[in-house]
C-alpha positions in Angstrom: 0.3 -0.1 -0.1 1.5 3.1 -0.6 1.3 6.5 1.4 -1.7 7.6 -0.8 -3.4 4.7 -0.2 -2.0 4.4 3.9 -3.8 8.3 4.1 -6.8 8.0 1.7 -7.3 4.5 4.6 -6.8 6.2 7.1 -9.6 9.5 6.0 -11.7 6.6 5.1 -11.0 5.6 8.9 -11.8 8.8 10.4 -14.8 9.1 7.9 -16.4 6.1 9.4 -15.6 7.3 13.4 -17.6 10.6 12.5 -20.8 8.4 11.3 -20.8 5.4 13.9 -20.0 7.8 17.0 -23.7 9.0 17.6 -24.9 5.4 18.2 -21.5 4.5 19.3 -21.5 6.7 22.2 -24.9 5.3 23.4 -24.1 1.5 23.0 -20.6 2.2 25.0 -23.1 4.2 27.8 -25.4 1.1 27.7 -22.5 -1.2 28.0 -20.7 0.3 30.6 -23.9 0.2 32.9 -24.1 -3.8 32.4 -20.6 -4.6 32.6 -20.6 -2.6 36.5 -23.8 -4.6 37.3 -22.5 -7.7 36.2 -18.8 -8.0 35.8 -18.0 -4.6 38.4 -15.3 -2.3 37.8 -13.2 -1.4 36.3 -15.1 -1.9 33.6 -12.6 -1.5 30.6 -9.9 -4.3 29.8 -6.4 -2.7 28.9 -3.7 -5.0 27.6 -0.6 -4.4 25.2 -1.1 -6.1 21.8 0.8 -5.5 18.8 -0.1 -3.1 16.2 2.0 -2.0 12.9 5.6 -3.7 12.6 4.6 -5.5 15.9 5.2 -2.6 17.7 3.0 -2.7 20.5 0.2 -0.5 22.0 -2.7 -0.4 24.7 -5.6 -2.1 23.5 -9.0 -0.7 25.0 -11.8 -3.3 25.4 -14.5 -3.9 27.7 -14.2 -6.6 30.1 -15.7 -9.7 30.2 -13.9 -12.1 33.1 -14.6 -12.2 36.5 -10.7 -11.6 37.8 -8.5 -14.8 38.2 -9.6 -16.2 41.5 -6.4 -16.0 44.1 -7.5 -19.3 45.7 -7.4 -20.9 42.2 -10.7 -21.9 41.8 -11.2 -19.7 38.8 -7.9 -19.9 36.2 -9.0 -20.9 32.8 -10.5 -18.3 30.2 -13.8 -20.8 30.1 -14.2 -20.4 33.7 -14.1 -17.0 34.3 -15.8 -16.0 31.1 -19.5 -14.2 32.6 -22.7 -14.8 30.8 -23.5 -11.2 30.6 -19.6 -11.4 29.1 -20.2 -14.7 26.7 -23.0 -12.1 25.4 -20.9 -9.3 24.9 -18.0 -11.2 23.0 -21.6 -12.9 20.4 -22.6 -9.3 20.0 -19.0 -7.4 19.4 -20.0 -4.9 22.4 -16.7 -5.9 24.2 -14.6 -4.1 20.9 -16.3 -1.0 21.3 -13.9 0.7 23.6 -11.2 0.3 20.4 -12.6 2.9 18.5 -10.4 4.9 20.8 -7.5 2.9 19.4 -8.7 3.8 15.5 -8.9 7.4 16.5 -5.2 7.3 18.1 -4.4 5.6 14.5 -3.6 2.2 16.2 -5.9 0.6 14.4 -7.7 0.6 11.7 -11.7 -0.8 11.1 -10.2 -3.0 8.7 -7.4 -5.5 9.5 -5.7 -8.4 10.8 -7.3 -8.6 14.6 -4.4 -7.9 17.0 -3.5 -10.9 18.6 -1.0 -11.5 22.5 2.3 -9.8 22.1 3.5 -13.3 22.9 2.8 -14.6 19.9 5.3 -12.4 17.7 8.6 -14.8 17.7 5.6 -18.4 17.1 5.0 -17.0 13.8 6.4 -18.0 10.2 8.0 -15.7 8.1 5.1 -15.3 6.0 2.7 -14.9 9.1 4.6 -12.3 10.6 3.6 -10.8 7.2 0.3 -9.4 8.8 2.4 -7.0 10.3 3.1 -5.3 8.0 -0.2 -3.1 8.2 -2.5 -1.9 10.8 -4.9 -4.1 13.0 -8.3 -3.7 12.4 -11.8 -4.4 14.4 -12.5 -6.9 11.6 -10.9 -8.2 9.0 -10.6 -10.6 6.0 -9.9 -14.2 8.8 -13.6 -12.4 10.5 -15.7 -12.9 7.5 -14.1 -16.4 6.2 -15.2 -17.9 9.9 -13.8 -16.1 12.6 -12.6 -18.4 15.3 -14.6 -21.4 13.6 -10.9 -21.9 11.7 -7.8 -23.1 12.8 -5.1 -21.2 13.8 -3.3 -21.9 10.4 -5.6 -21.0 8.2 -7.1 -17.7 9.8 -3.3 -16.6 9.9 -3.2 -17.2 6.2 -5.7 -15.2 6.0 -4.6 -12.3 7.4 -1.9 -12.6 5.2 -4.2 -12.6 2.2 -5.3 -9.7 3.2 -2.4 -7.6 3.8 -1.1 -9.1 -0.5 -4.4 -7.7 -1.6 -5.5 -5.4 0.4 -7.4 -2.1 -0.9 -10.3 0.4 0.0 -12.9 -1.5 -2.4 -11.7 -4.9 -0.1 -11.7 -3.4 3.0 -15.6 -2.0 2.2 -16.5 -5.9 1.5 -15.1 -7.0 4.6 -17.2 -4.2 6.6 -20.3 -5.6 4.5 -19.7 -8.6 5.3 -18.9 -8.5 8.9 -22.3 -7.0 9.1 -23.7 -10.4 8.2 -21.2 -12.2 10.7 -22.7 -10.6 13.4 -25.8 -10.8 13.1 -25.3 -14.8 12.7 -23.2 -14.5 15.7 -21.1 -17.8 13.3 -17.8 -18.3 15.0 -17.4 -16.5 18.0 -15.9 -19.6 19.9 -13.6 -22.4 19.1 -14.9 -25.6 21.1 -13.2 -25.2 24.9 -12.2 -22.1 24.5 -13.2 -18.5 25.4 -12.4 -17.5 22.4 -9.5 -19.4 20.6 -7.1 -22.0 22.2 -3.5 -20.6 22.6 -1.4 -20.0 19.5 1.6 -23.1 19.8 3.5 -22.3 16.4 3.4 -23.1 12.9 0.8 -25.9 12.0 -1.6 -25.1 14.9 -4.8 -26.2 13.8 -6.4 -26.0 16.9 -9.6 -24.5 16.5 -10.7 -26.4 13.4 -14.1 -28.0 14.8 -17.1 -26.1 14.0 -17.9 -23.6 16.9 -20.8 -23.6 19.3 
């Protein structure tokens, strides 16, 4: 993507932010109240995630899990995920605070999802290409199965996005994302709060149909 194309993509992100801002502000307020009432405070979850070129940034989301129990009763993510948190993830409302990351230029509406910093040294050279662009709220992997596809396929979709990215493609992905959200397909992989941990090249975890 040329500098001119990156500027056009940034302009599209800002235009979309202005477009969704009135509804987003209302949804953020309502969701914050729901999280505070069902999970407690703080309502936001902030975690360092890799952005473009693997440079970390503080990703902001709504909390969907209870804290880790010091006694060890609640350790696994699947155990800590609350019923309200599960619904927030299914609807992707937990992602709303990440609009702040888009406003700051740390993310885009469309791009590979920002995963974990600990995964950076587990990617193959090809898989690492997903970090050539800004991470996104949604991406090609999300409309091709979301968390119901195995890791190696999901990362391959990310690389294909990088190789063929265009503003027209971004608009198609945004439109397709609406259908995915309405259907709630591929929200979780079996036995995981979202997806199993990525352990490296050839990882086929998450290959079964999501619940």
